C-alpha positions as CSV (number, residue, x, y, z in Angstrom):
1,M,-2.9,-8.8,-17.9
2,R,-2.4,-9.8,-21.6
3,T,1.1,-8.6,-22.1
4,D,4.5,-10.2,-23.3
5,E,6.2,-10.7,-20.0
6,T,9.2,-12.3,-21.4
7,T,10.0,-9.0,-23.2
8,L,9.2,-7.0,-20.3
9,L,11.5,-8.9,-18.2
10,G,14.4,-9.0,-20.2
11,A,14.5,-12.1,-22.7
12,A,18.0,-12.5,-24.2
13,A,16.7,-12.2,-27.6
14,P,13.5,-12.1,-29.6
15,T,11.8,-15.2,-30.3
16,P,9.3,-16.1,-33.0
17,A,5.6,-16.2,-31.9
18,A,4.3,-19.2,-30.9
19,P,1.1,-20.5,-32.6
20,R,-2.1,-19.5,-30.7
21,R,-3.4,-22.7,-28.8
22,G,-6.4,-21.2,-27.2
23,L,-9.8,-20.9,-28.6
24,P,-10.5,-18.3,-31.4
25,T,-11.9,-15.0,-30.3
26,W,-15.1,-15.5,-32.1
27,L,-15.7,-19.1,-30.6
28,G,-15.1,-17.8,-27.2
29,L,-17.7,-15.0,-27.7
30,V,-19.9,-17.7,-28.8
31,L,-19.3,-19.7,-25.9
32,R,-20.1,-16.8,-23.5
33,L,-23.0,-15.7,-25.2
34,A,-24.3,-19.2,-25.2
35,A,-23.5,-19.4,-21.1
36,T,-24.9,-16.0,-20.7
37,I,-28.3,-17.2,-22.5
38,G,-28.2,-20.4,-20.4
39,L,-27.6,-18.7,-17.1
40,M,-30.4,-16.3,-17.7
41,A,-32.7,-18.9,-18.6
42,W,-31.7,-20.7,-15.4
43,A,-32.4,-17.7,-13.4
44,L,-35.9,-17.2,-15.0
45,R,-36.8,-20.9,-14.8
46,G,-39.1,-20.3,-11.7
47,V,-40.3,-16.8,-12.5
48,E,-44.0,-16.3,-13.2
49,W,-43.9,-13.7,-15.8
50,H,-47.3,-11.8,-14.9
51,K,-45.8,-11.4,-11.4
52,L,-42.6,-10.0,-12.8
53,V,-44.3,-7.5,-15.1
54,D,-46.4,-6.6,-12.4
55,L,-43.4,-5.5,-10.2
56,V,-41.8,-3.7,-13.0
57,S,-45.1,-1.5,-13.5
58,R,-44.8,-0.7,-9.8
59,I,-41.4,0.4,-9.4
60,D,-40.9,3.2,-7.1
61,W,-38.3,5.2,-9.3
62,R,-37.3,7.3,-6.3
63,W,-35.5,4.6,-4.6
64,W,-33.9,3.2,-7.7
65,V,-32.5,6.8,-8.3
66,A,-31.1,6.5,-4.7
67,G,-29.6,3.3,-5.5
68,L,-28.2,4.9,-8.7
69,A,-26.4,7.8,-7.1
70,T,-25.2,5.5,-4.4
71,G,-23.7,3.5,-7.0
72,V,-22.1,6.3,-8.8
73,V,-20.4,7.7,-5.3
74,V,-19.3,4.1,-5.0
75,Q,-17.4,4.3,-8.1
76,V,-16.0,7.6,-7.2
77,I,-14.6,6.2,-4.1
78,A,-13.0,3.3,-6.0
79,G,-11.4,5.7,-8.2
80,I,-9.8,7.6,-5.1
81,R,-8.6,4.0,-3.7
82,W,-6.8,3.4,-7.1
83,A,-5.1,6.8,-7.0
84,A,-4.0,5.9,-3.5
85,L,-2.3,2.9,-4.7
86,A,-0.8,4.2,-7.8
87,R,0.7,7.6,-7.1
88,P,3.4,6.0,-4.7
89,I,5.0,4.2,-7.6
90,G,5.0,6.8,-10.2
91,F,1.7,7.8,-11.3
92,P,1.3,11.5,-10.2
93,Y,-2.0,12.6,-11.4
94,S,-4.8,14.0,-10.1
95,A,-7.7,11.7,-8.3
96,G,-10.2,13.2,-10.8
97,L,-8.2,11.5,-13.6
98,F,-8.3,8.3,-11.7
99,V,-12.0,8.6,-11.1
100,W,-12.2,9.5,-15.0
101,R,-10.3,6.1,-15.9
102,F,-12.0,4.0,-13.4
103,F,-15.4,5.1,-15.1
104,E,-14.2,4.1,-18.5
105,G,-13.1,0.7,-17.2
106,V,-16.9,0.3,-16.2
107,F,-18.0,1.0,-19.6
108,F,-15.3,-1.6,-21.1
109,S,-16.3,-4.1,-18.5
110,L,-19.8,-4.0,-20.0
111,C,-18.5,-4.3,-23.7
112,L,-15.9,-7.3,-22.8
113,P,-16.6,-10.6,-21.0
114,T,-15.8,-9.7,-17.5
115,S,-14.8,-7.0,-15.5
116,I,-11.0,-8.0,-16.0
117,G,-11.4,-6.7,-19.4
118,G,-12.3,-3.2,-18.2
119,D,-9.1,-3.6,-15.8
120,V,-6.9,-3.9,-18.7
121,V,-8.4,-0.9,-20.4
122,K,-7.7,0.9,-17.1
123,A,-4.0,0.1,-17.3
124,Y,-3.6,0.7,-20.9
125,R,-5.2,4.2,-20.5
126,L,-3.4,5.2,-17.5
127,A,0.2,4.7,-19.2
128,D,1.6,5.2,-22.7
129,S,4.7,2.6,-22.8
130,T,4.4,-1.0,-22.4
131,H,6.4,-0.9,-19.2
132,G,4.2,1.8,-17.9
133,R,1.0,-0.3,-18.7
134,L,2.5,-3.3,-16.8
135,L,3.3,-0.9,-13.6
136,A,-0.1,0.4,-13.9
137,G,-1.5,-3.3,-14.2
138,C,0.4,-3.9,-10.9
139,T,-1.9,-0.9,-9.4
140,V,-4.9,-2.4,-10.7
141,L,-4.1,-5.5,-9.4
142,A,-3.5,-4.2,-5.8
143,D,-6.6,-2.2,-6.2
144,R,-8.5,-5.6,-6.9
145,L,-6.8,-7.2,-4.1
146,T,-7.7,-4.7,-1.4
147,G,-11.4,-5.0,-2.9
148,L,-11.5,-8.6,-2.5
149,A,-9.9,-8.5,1.2
150,A,-12.8,-6.1,2.0
151,L,-15.2,-8.3,0.3
152,G,-14.0,-11.2,2.5
153,V,-14.0,-9.2,5.6
154,L,-17.6,-7.9,5.0
155,A,-19.1,-11.1,3.6
156,G,-17.3,-13.3,6.1
157,A,-18.3,-11.5,9.2
158,T,-21.8,-11.5,8.0
159,I,-22.3,-14.8,7.0
160,I,-20.4,-16.2,10.3
161,A,-22.8,-13.9,12.5
162,R,-25.8,-15.2,10.6
163,E,-24.6,-18.7,11.0
164,L,-23.8,-18.7,14.8
165,R,-26.7,-16.1,15.5
166,L,-24.1,-13.6,16.9
167,G,-25.2,-10.2,18.4
168,P,-23.9,-7.0,17.2
169,A,-20.7,-6.7,19.6
170,A,-19.8,-10.3,18.6
171,T,-20.3,-9.6,14.9
172,M,-18.0,-6.6,15.0
173,A,-15.4,-8.6,17.0
174,V,-15.6,-11.0,14.0
175,G,-15.1,-8.2,11.5
176,V,-12.3,-6.7,13.2
177,G,-10.6,-10.3,13.6
178,L,-11.0,-10.8,9.9
179,L,-9.7,-7.3,8.9
180,L,-6.7,-7.5,11.0
181,A,-5.9,-11.1,9.3
182,A,-6.7,-9.4,5.8
183,I,-4.2,-6.3,6.8
184,A,-1.4,-8.9,8.2
185,A,-1.6,-10.7,5.2
186,F,-0.8,-7.8,3.1
187,W,1.8,-6.6,5.2
188,L,3.5,-9.8,5.0
189,V,3.5,-9.9,1.2
190,V,4.4,-6.5,0.9
191,G,7.3,-6.8,3.3
192,S,8.8,-9.5,1.4
193,L,9.4,-7.6,-1.6
194,D,13.1,-6.6,-0.9
195,R,14.0,-10.3,-0.4
196,L,12.3,-10.9,-4.0
197,L,14.8,-8.5,-5.3
198,T,17.7,-10.6,-4.1
199,L,16.4,-13.3,-6.6
200,F,17.6,-11.5,-9.4
201,P,21.1,-10.0,-10.5
202,E,21.6,-6.1,-10.5
203,P,21.0,-5.3,-14.1
204,H,17.8,-7.8,-14.5
205,R,15.0,-5.8,-15.6
206,A,12.7,-8.0,-13.2
207,R,14.8,-6.5,-10.4
208,Q,14.2,-2.9,-11.7
209,F,10.6,-3.6,-12.2
210,I,10.3,-4.7,-8.5
211,S,12.3,-2.0,-7.3
212,Q,9.5,0.4,-8.4
213,L,7.1,-1.5,-6.1
214,L,9.2,-0.8,-2.9
215,P,7.2,2.4,-1.9
216,Y,4.6,-0.1,-0.8
217,Q,6.9,-1.8,1.3
218,M,8.1,1.6,2.7
219,R,4.6,2.7,3.3
220,P,2.8,-0.4,5.0
221,N,-0.1,2.0,6.1
222,L,-1.1,2.6,2.5
223,M,-2.5,-1.0,2.2
224,T,-4.5,-0.4,5.4
225,R,-6.0,2.6,4.0
226,A,-6.7,1.0,0.6
227,I,-8.5,-1.8,2.4
228,G,-10.4,1.0,4.6
229,W,-11.5,2.5,1.1
230,S,-12.4,-1.0,0.0
231,L,-14.7,-1.4,2.9
232,L,-16.5,1.7,2.2
233,V,-16.9,0.6,-1.7
234,Q,-18.2,-2.8,-0.7
235,M,-20.9,-1.4,1.9
236,G,-21.9,1.2,-0.4
237,G,-22.3,-1.4,-3.2
238,A,-24.5,-3.3,-0.7
239,I,-26.5,-0.3,0.2
240,S,-26.9,0.7,-3.4
241,V,-28.7,-2.8,-4.1
242,A,-30.6,-2.4,-0.9
243,F,-32.0,0.9,-2.4
244,I,-32.8,-0.7,-5.5
245,A,-34.6,-3.6,-3.9
246,R,-36.8,-1.0,-1.9
247,A,-37.9,0.2,-5.3
248,I,-39.8,-2.9,-5.6
249,G,-40.9,-3.3,-1.9
250,V,-38.3,-5.6,-0.7
251,K,-37.3,-4.6,2.7
252,L,-34.5,-6.8,4.2
253,P,-31.7,-5.9,7.1
254,L,-28.6,-4.5,5.6
255,S,-26.7,-7.6,7.1
256,I,-28.5,-9.9,4.4
257,W,-27.0,-7.3,1.6
258,F,-23.6,-7.2,3.2
259,A,-23.6,-10.9,2.8
260,V,-25.4,-11.4,-0.7
261,V,-24.0,-8.7,-2.8
262,P,-20.4,-9.0,-2.3
263,L,-20.7,-12.8,-3.1
264,V,-22.9,-12.0,-6.4
265,A,-20.2,-9.5,-7.4
266,L,-17.3,-11.8,-7.0
267,A,-19.1,-14.4,-9.0
268,M,-19.7,-11.9,-11.6
269,V,-15.7,-11.4,-12.3
270,L,-15.6,-14.9,-13.3
271,P,-15.3,-15.2,-17.3
272,I,-18.6,-16.9,-17.6
273,S,-21.2,-14.4,-19.1
274,I,-21.3,-11.2,-20.8
275,G,-21.5,-8.4,-18.5
276,G,-22.5,-10.8,-15.7
277,V,-25.9,-11.3,-16.9
278,G,-27.5,-14.3,-15.7
279,V,-24.9,-14.7,-13.2
280,R,-26.2,-11.6,-11.2
281,E,-30.0,-12.7,-11.4
282,G,-29.6,-16.4,-10.6
283,G,-27.0,-15.6,-7.8
284,L,-29.7,-13.1,-6.2
285,A,-32.3,-15.6,-6.8
286,M,-30.5,-18.4,-4.9
287,L,-29.0,-16.3,-2.3
288,L,-32.1,-14.4,-1.4
289,A,-34.4,-17.5,-1.6
290,P,-33.6,-18.4,2.4
291,S,-34.9,-14.8,3.2
292,G,-38.3,-15.6,1.7
293,I,-37.7,-13.5,-1.6
294,P,-39.3,-15.2,-4.6
295,S,-37.5,-15.4,-7.7
296,E,-39.6,-12.7,-9.6
297,Q,-38.4,-10.1,-6.9
298,A,-34.8,-11.6,-7.4
299,V,-34.7,-11.3,-10.9
300,A,-36.2,-7.9,-10.9
301,I,-33.6,-6.6,-8.3
302,G,-30.9,-8.1,-10.7
303,L,-32.4,-6.2,-13.8
304,L,-32.7,-3.2,-12.0
305,W,-29.0,-3.6,-10.5
306,F,-28.0,-4.1,-14.0
307,L,-29.6,-0.9,-15.4
308,C,-27.6,1.2,-13.0
309,T,-24.6,-0.6,-14.2
310,I,-25.4,0.3,-17.7
311,I,-26.0,4.0,-16.7
312,C,-22.7,3.9,-14.8
313,G,-21.1,2.4,-17.8
314,L,-22.6,5.1,-20.2
315,I,-20.9,7.6,-18.0
316,G,-17.6,6.0,-18.8
317,G,-18.7,5.8,-22.4
318,G,-19.2,9.6,-22.7
319,L,-15.8,10.3,-20.8
320,F,-14.0,8.0,-23.2
321,L,-15.6,9.9,-26.2
322,L,-14.3,13.1,-24.4
323,D,-10.9,11.9,-24.0
324,R,-10.0,9.2,-26.4
325,N,-6.2,10.1,-26.4
326,P,-4.8,9.5,-23.0
327,Q,-1.4,10.9,-23.9
328,H,-1.9,14.3,-22.4
329,A,-2.5,12.5,-18.7
330,A,0.5,10.2,-19.6
331,A,3.0,12.6,-21.4
332,R,5.5,12.6,-18.8
333,G,5.1,8.9,-18.0
334,P,5.5,7.4,-14.8
335,L,8.0,9.3,-12.5
336,P,10.9,7.4,-10.4
337,A,9.4,6.2,-7.3
338,D,11.4,8.4,-5.1
339,Q,10.0,11.6,-6.7
340,V,6.5,10.8,-5.9
341,A,5.2,12.4,-2.7
342,V,2.2,10.8,-1.1
C-alpha cells in the first residue's frame, strides 16, 4: 500500500517530505498506455481480421452469459474469503459489505493500471483511519497471498500432470502435495508472529500493530479455509473462461484452462498495461497455441473475457455510486482483536 509507514510505526518526530524521485504521474500513465498499445499490437500480430470478425458474428451468447454469471459468483466467493480473513482482526462487518467493497475494487482495477490499485481502494474504503486502513491493507494482502497460493496449487498440479502425462489419481496426489506445502508455508509464517513481537519494545507502535495480527496465529485453520476458498475462486475463474471459449466454439479440457487462466491472471497483476489489456489477449494466444488454438480465437476469448470483467466492474461502479461515503460501515472502527468472534 502507498502509506507513510514511518508515521504509522512510530517515528520520533515529523520529518520534511522528501522530494519525489519517481516518474511523474502523467509520464507513468503515458508509458503504460504505450505499453498497452504495444502489447495489444503484439497480440494481434498474427490475427486475420476477417476470421476474427466472423468469430464475433457467430458468438453463442448463451455460453457467454454462463461465463459472466460464473464470474460474478466467483467475485462473491472472493468477497466472502476476504471477510473470513478480516473479521478476526477487527473488522466485524457483514459478508455482504465485504462483497460490496470487493466489487468496488474490481471497478477501480479497471480504472487504475493494475488490480493492485483496486486493492488499495478496498483497504481505504473498509476503514476510516490511517491505522485502520493499514490494518485493512494487511487483510487484503493476506487475501491476495492465499489466492496466489491456490493459483500455484491449481496451475502447478495441472502443468506437472501435463508434462509428466499423469493420470487423474497421480494428478490429484500432486495437487494435494502442493496444497499441503502451501498450507505449511502459511502456518510457518503466521506461527512466527509472536517471535516477531519480541523484536520491538513494549510501547513501540509496530508491536501494537503486529499484536492485532495474532488472531491469525491463534486460528491456524483460518488460513487453511482461506486457501480452500481461493481454490474455489481460481477454479471458478477457469470455468468462467472455459464457458466464454465455448461461446465461439472452442472446446478444451478443463485441465488446460486450470493451467492457462491462473497464469494469465497472474501476469495481469503486473503493472504493465491498463486493465490487463494486451497481456490477457497475448497471454492466451501464447499459452493456447500448443493446444492448436489459432490467434483469432485466443484474442476473441480474451476480448470476451475482458467484456465480462468490464461488466463486473460496472456492477462495482454502481455500488460505489450508491455508497460513496464508507463511514456508515466503519463508524465504529476496527474493534480490538479479542472482542471479535469468528
